[in-house]
C-alpha positions as CSV (number, residue, x, y, z in Angstrom):
1,X,76.4,-35.3,-30.3
2,X,80.1,-35.1,-29.5
3,X,81.5,-33.4,-26.4
4,X,82.9,-30.0,-27.5
5,X,86.2,-29.2,-25.9
6,X,86.5,-25.7,-24.6
7,X,87.1,-23.7,-21.5
8,X,83.8,-23.3,-19.7
9,X,83.4,-22.0,-16.1
10,X,80.5,-22.1,-13.7
11,X,79.6,-18.5,-14.4
12,X,79.2,-19.3,-18.1
13,X,75.9,-21.2,-17.4
14,X,72.8,-19.0,-17.3
15,X,70.0,-21.6,-17.6
16,X,69.2,-24.4,-15.2
17,X,67.1,-27.3,-16.6
18,X,65.6,-29.5,-13.9
19,X,64.2,-32.9,-14.6
20,X,62.4,-35.2,-12.1
21,X,63.1,-38.6,-13.9
22,X,66.2,-40.1,-15.6
23,X,64.1,-40.6,-18.8
24,X,63.3,-36.9,-18.8
25,X,67.0,-36.1,-18.4
26,X,67.9,-38.4,-21.2
27,X,65.5,-36.7,-23.6
28,X,67.0,-33.3,-22.6
29,X,70.5,-34.4,-23.2
30,X,69.6,-35.8,-26.6
31,X,68.5,-32.4,-27.7
32,X,71.7,-30.5,-26.8
33,X,73.5,-29.0,-29.8
34,X,76.8,-29.4,-28.0
35,X,77.9,-31.3,-24.9
36,X,80.4,-29.6,-22.7
37,X,83.1,-31.1,-20.4
38,X,82.1,-31.7,-16.8
39,X,83.0,-29.2,-14.1
40,X,83.9,-29.8,-10.5
41,X,81.4,-29.0,-7.8
42,X,81.6,-28.2,-4.1
43,X,81.4,-31.2,-1.7
44,X,78.1,-29.7,-0.3
45,X,76.5,-30.0,-3.8
46,X,75.3,-33.5,-4.2
47,X,73.8,-33.0,-7.7
48,X,75.1,-34.6,-10.8
49,X,75.2,-32.2,-13.8
50,X,75.3,-32.5,-17.5
51,X,76.6,-29.4,-19.4
52,X,75.9,-28.2,-22.9
53,X,74.3,-25.6,-25.1
54,X,71.3,-25.0,-27.3
55,X,71.4,-22.2,-29.9
56,X,74.4,-20.8,-28.1
57,X,72.8,-20.7,-24.7
58,X,74.8,-22.6,-22.1
59,X,72.6,-24.9,-20.1
60,X,73.2,-27.0,-17.0
61,X,70.9,-30.1,-16.7
62,X,70.2,-31.7,-13.4
63,X,67.9,-34.5,-12.3
64,X,66.3,-35.4,-8.9
65,X,67.9,-38.5,-7.3
66,X,66.4,-41.8,-8.6
67,X,63.3,-42.7,-6.7
68,X,63.1,-39.3,-4.9
69,X,60.3,-37.0,-6.0
70,X,58.2,-34.2,-4.6
71,X,58.3,-30.5,-3.8
72,X,60.9,-30.8,-1.0
73,X,63.4,-32.7,-3.1
74,X,63.0,-30.1,-5.9
75,X,63.7,-27.3,-3.5
76,X,66.9,-28.9,-2.3
77,X,68.1,-29.5,-5.8
78,X,67.4,-25.9,-6.8
79,X,69.2,-24.4,-3.8
80,X,72.3,-26.4,-4.6
81,X,72.1,-25.3,-8.3
82,X,72.0,-21.7,-7.2
83,X,74.9,-22.1,-4.8
84,X,77.2,-23.6,-7.5
85,X,76.1,-21.6,-10.5
86,X,75.9,-17.9,-9.5
87,X,75.0,-16.7,-13.0
88,X,71.8,-18.7,-13.5
89,X,69.2,-16.2,-14.8
90,X,66.2,-18.5,-14.8
91,X,65.1,-22.1,-14.4
92,X,63.1,-24.6,-16.4
93,X,61.1,-27.4,-14.8
94,X,60.6,-29.8,-17.6
95,X,58.9,-33.2,-17.2
96,X,55.8,-35.2,-17.5
97,X,52.4,-34.7,-15.9
98,X,48.8,-35.9,-15.6
99,X,46.2,-34.0,-17.6
100,X,42.7,-32.8,-16.7
101,X,40.7,-33.9,-19.8
102,X,37.7,-31.8,-18.8
103,X,39.7,-28.6,-19.3
104,X,39.7,-28.4,-23.1
105,X,40.7,-31.1,-25.5
106,X,43.9,-32.3,-23.8
107,X,45.3,-35.6,-25.1
108,X,48.2,-37.9,-24.2
109,X,51.4,-36.6,-25.7
110,X,50.2,-33.0,-25.6
111,X,52.2,-30.3,-23.7
112,X,51.1,-28.0,-20.9
113,X,53.1,-24.8,-20.3
114,X,52.5,-22.9,-17.0
115,X,50.9,-19.5,-17.5
116,X,50.0,-17.0,-14.7
117,X,46.4,-15.9,-14.2
118,X,45.0,-13.0,-12.2
119,X,45.0,-15.0,-8.9
120,X,47.9,-17.5,-9.4
121,X,51.4,-17.4,-10.7
122,X,51.2,-20.3,-13.0
123,X,51.4,-23.0,-10.3
124,X,48.8,-23.9,-7.7
125,X,50.0,-25.8,-4.6
126,X,46.8,-27.5,-3.8
127,X,47.9,-29.3,-0.6
128,X,49.2,-26.3,1.3
129,X,46.8,-24.6,3.7
130,X,44.9,-25.2,6.9
131,X,42.0,-27.4,8.0
132,X,39.1,-25.5,9.5
133,X,35.9,-26.6,11.2
134,X,33.6,-29.0,9.4
135,X,36.6,-30.6,7.8
136,X,36.9,-27.6,5.4
137,X,40.3,-27.1,3.9
138,X,41.5,-23.5,3.2
139,X,44.4,-23.1,0.8
140,X,46.8,-20.4,1.7
141,X,49.8,-18.7,0.2
142,X,50.8,-17.5,-3.3
143,X,53.7,-18.8,-5.4
144,X,55.8,-16.5,-7.5
145,X,55.3,-16.2,-11.2
146,X,57.7,-17.7,-13.7
147,X,60.0,-15.5,-15.8
148,X,57.9,-13.6,-18.3
149,X,57.7,-14.9,-21.8
150,X,55.7,-14.2,-24.9
151,X,54.5,-17.5,-26.4
152,X,53.5,-17.5,-30.1
153,X,50.8,-20.1,-31.0
154,X,51.4,-21.6,-34.4
155,X,51.4,-25.1,-35.9
156,X,53.7,-27.4,-34.0
157,X,57.0,-28.7,-35.5
158,X,57.5,-31.3,-32.7
159,X,57.0,-34.4,-34.9
160,X,59.8,-33.2,-37.3
161,X,62.1,-32.5,-34.4
162,X,61.4,-35.9,-32.8
163,X,62.1,-37.5,-36.2
164,X,65.4,-35.7,-36.4
165,X,66.4,-36.8,-32.9
166,X,65.6,-40.4,-33.7
167,X,67.8,-40.2,-36.8
168,X,70.7,-39.0,-34.7
169,X,69.9,-41.5,-31.9
170,X,68.4,-44.6,-33.5
171,X,68.2,-46.5,-30.2
172,X,65.6,-43.9,-29.1
173,X,63.2,-44.8,-31.9
174,X,61.0,-47.1,-29.8
175,X,60.9,-44.7,-26.8
176,X,60.0,-41.5,-28.7
177,X,57.5,-42.9,-31.3
178,X,53.9,-41.7,-31.1
179,X,51.9,-44.4,-29.3
180,X,48.8,-44.1,-31.5
181,X,45.3,-42.6,-30.8
182,X,44.0,-46.1,-30.1
183,X,46.3,-46.2,-27.1
184,X,44.9,-42.9,-25.7
185,X,42.1,-44.2,-23.5
186,X,40.1,-42.0,-21.2
187,X,37.6,-43.4,-18.6
188,X,34.8,-41.7,-16.8
189,X,36.0,-39.7,-13.8
190,X,34.0,-41.8,-11.3
191,X,35.2,-45.2,-12.7
192,X,38.2,-46.6,-10.9
193,X,40.7,-49.0,-12.2
194,X,39.4,-52.6,-11.8
195,X,42.5,-54.4,-10.4
196,X,46.2,-54.1,-9.7
197,X,47.3,-54.9,-13.3
198,X,49.5,-52.3,-15.0
199,X,47.1,-52.1,-18.0
200,X,43.4,-51.5,-18.4
201,X,42.8,-54.7,-20.3
202,X,40.3,-55.8,-17.7
203,X,38.6,-52.4,-17.3
204,X,35.0,-52.0,-18.5
205,X,35.1,-50.7,-22.1
206,X,31.6,-49.3,-21.7
207,X,33.0,-46.8,-19.1
208,X,35.4,-45.2,-21.7
209,X,34.7,-41.6,-22.6
210,X,33.9,-41.1,-26.3
211,X,36.0,-38.5,-28.0
212,X,36.2,-37.4,-31.5
213,X,39.2,-38.3,-33.6
214,X,41.5,-35.3,-34.0
215,X,42.6,-36.5,-37.4
216,X,46.3,-35.8,-36.6
217,X,48.9,-36.9,-34.2
218,X,50.8,-33.6,-33.7
219,X,51.1,-32.7,-30.0
220,X,49.1,-29.6,-29.1
221,X,50.6,-27.0,-26.7
222,X,48.2,-25.7,-23.9
223,X,48.8,-22.8,-21.6
224,X,47.4,-22.4,-18.1
225,X,47.6,-23.4,-14.5
226,X,49.5,-26.4,-13.3
227,X,48.8,-28.0,-9.9
228,X,51.6,-29.2,-7.8
229,X,51.8,-31.1,-4.5
230,X,53.8,-33.8,-2.5
231,X,51.5,-36.5,-3.7
232,X,50.5,-38.3,-6.8
233,X,47.1,-37.5,-8.2
234,X,45.3,-40.8,-9.0
235,X,41.6,-39.9,-8.6
236,X,39.4,-38.7,-11.4
237,X,36.9,-37.3,-8.9
238,X,39.3,-35.2,-6.9
239,X,41.1,-34.2,-10.1
240,X,38.0,-32.7,-11.6
241,X,36.9,-31.2,-8.3
242,X,40.2,-29.3,-8.0
243,X,40.3,-28.4,-11.7
244,X,36.8,-26.9,-11.5
245,X,37.8,-24.9,-8.5
246,X,41.0,-23.4,-9.9
247,X,41.0,-24.0,-13.7
248,X,43.9,-26.5,-13.6
249,X,45.2,-28.1,-16.7
250,X,47.5,-30.7,-15.3
251,X,49.1,-32.2,-12.1
252,X,52.7,-32.7,-11.1
253,X,54.9,-33.1,-8.0
254,X,57.9,-30.7,-8.1
255,X,57.2,-27.2,-9.3
256,X,55.7,-25.9,-6.0
257,X,59.0,-26.5,-4.3
258,X,60.8,-24.2,-6.8
259,X,58.6,-21.2,-7.5
260,X,59.2,-18.9,-4.5
261,X,63.0,-19.1,-4.5
262,X,63.8,-20.4,-8.0
263,X,61.0,-19.2,-10.3
264,X,60.7,-21.5,-13.3
265,X,58.8,-21.9,-16.5
266,X,57.1,-25.2,-16.0
267,X,56.6,-27.5,-19.1
268,X,54.9,-30.8,-18.8
269,X,54.3,-33.5,-21.4
270,X,51.0,-35.3,-20.8
271,X,51.5,-39.0,-20.1
272,X,48.3,-39.9,-18.2
273,X,45.0,-38.5,-17.0
274,X,45.8,-38.2,-13.3
275,X,43.4,-41.0,-12.4
276,X,43.5,-44.6,-11.1
277,X,44.1,-45.8,-14.7
278,X,47.5,-44.1,-15.0
279,X,50.4,-46.1,-16.2
280,X,53.8,-45.6,-17.8
281,X,53.0,-46.4,-21.4
282,X,53.2,-42.8,-22.6
283,X,56.0,-41.5,-20.4
284,X,58.9,-41.8,-22.9
285,X,57.0,-40.2,-25.8
286,X,55.7,-37.4,-23.5
287,X,59.1,-36.8,-22.2
288,X,60.3,-36.3,-25.7
289,X,57.4,-34.0,-26.8
290,X,57.8,-31.6,-23.9
291,X,61.6,-31.5,-24.5
292,X,61.0,-30.5,-28.1
293,X,58.7,-27.7,-26.9
294,X,61.5,-26.3,-24.8
295,X,64.6,-27.0,-26.8
296,X,63.5,-26.0,-30.2
297,X,60.1,-24.3,-30.4
298,X,57.3,-23.1,-28.3
299,X,54.6,-22.9,-30.9
300,X,57.2,-22.8,-33.6
301,X,59.1,-19.9,-31.8
302,X,62.8,-20.5,-32.3
303,X,64.5,-21.3,-29.0
304,X,67.1,-18.6,-29.4
305,X,64.2,-16.0,-29.5
306,X,62.3,-17.8,-26.8
307,X,65.2,-17.8,-24.4
308,X,65.9,-14.2,-25.0
309,X,62.3,-13.3,-24.2
310,X,62.5,-15.4,-21.0
311,X,65.7,-13.6,-19.9
312,X,64.2,-10.2,-20.8
313,X,66.9,-9.4,-23.3
């Protein structure tokens, strides 16, 4: 992907793509059809941007500062984006997340897309509320809905797109190769990680959950509620408790800081099961799979059509 010379101004960019991790940003940049020259920003804007286009839509990509995560950081990033780019029409929060395996057949490498319900706008901020008597916690407030979109559910073309990206960027082969079903291990919700090791080599294999083999390694796209908070979810017990209460499909740490002032469509590649066994083994692949969902297809829906539906045109 070469940088395309041209005259672009701040007002030419209508889509803001926000990533939480550098590896997520790298996957996003790899899928740009064109890379645009950098633009100057105001001294009050501390963000670093990458500019480009996908199917003719001009996109500005920004990442949270290294090592800085959470809803507050995301809110600051978004406010600076809106200050610098006045023509932004909608935002995309694209990254990795932890799945709730009890809510349908969600596997590592799958993708969850936020979808509003009758009571929630696609995102649940589960740590926002007030503590009442008897240590009862009451969640308060509602978050805005994402931009409206019609998602068509068809067979996924993500593997072919990942393969195409690897051909263009051979150095990414190891990062974005499917890890294999044998590496997708789920433990019982009440069984905690045995030690401080980064792998589960010493965890009790008898506490693994038995699941049928899908018979294919194509990522599945799921639509529903995403839980967001200023904390990492690493408890299978609390994960399932909250999921049963709200119908949550996955957990993440940034979207709640965006929705009220910068409504976004939230797309999360599943890299762990939001329990004490979580590790980084699937992060690269899951970053790639959710990027494919956004950049090319949502259920085989071409991005040009998908973005037009998001923007209401």
